[in-house]
Steps between C-alpha positions, in 0.01 A plus 500: 500500500635841410488817705223743417571788267326741267540500122370783285293406199402660168288798585571755767315404816505126434716282723544134584591347835730202462608226738364505854269740681572385854609614844863489380449705181232752604736762654712525184202502266332767710800731467543424130140563399399787732632774267320347201170498688532873558618585146242316292134603525400168341702188577448136400704232674517154340530224761513201262874440555472469878621161620391537862279734703428512872300725734780759509469531122126550533562767765734680258241498221246636749737781599570588136125511435446728800786730397390537137140570601620765748691663213194483274681258269380180335659162571416161355654159567464273198556128440470427869622151598249266663710483817458875549128488421459230764685698768306816411170310512569348841593840642205678335730732305395363161210749497723798584799443275496574125582142398448383142557147381524405134229258388621187316480568127460877546683729260594763753618478861275635768167380364359399838496740791509341840445810713597858563493796268619461139 
């Protein structure tokens, strides 16, 4: 399993989280992504390349959601792994977070919204 890190993608405001989103990686990811959350009024974060997620990772996504909403910005998590959806569902955060999961056979990511604001 690799450490968590952020990779920029095609368009401005589109990122991907890679590796792990866990207790061990959250502090570094938090520092790395905080400036991007403030700079981009609309940000999409692709989670499809995450290998592992735990409750600390969910707490980080919750904090990013809170921060972007406080700034009046838009945030969307796309291609959410089932492991994260399960943790969010158990904690009741699936209705608060802007989680989108690609439907099998769909042309575009983010076709199904799980909760939160788009």
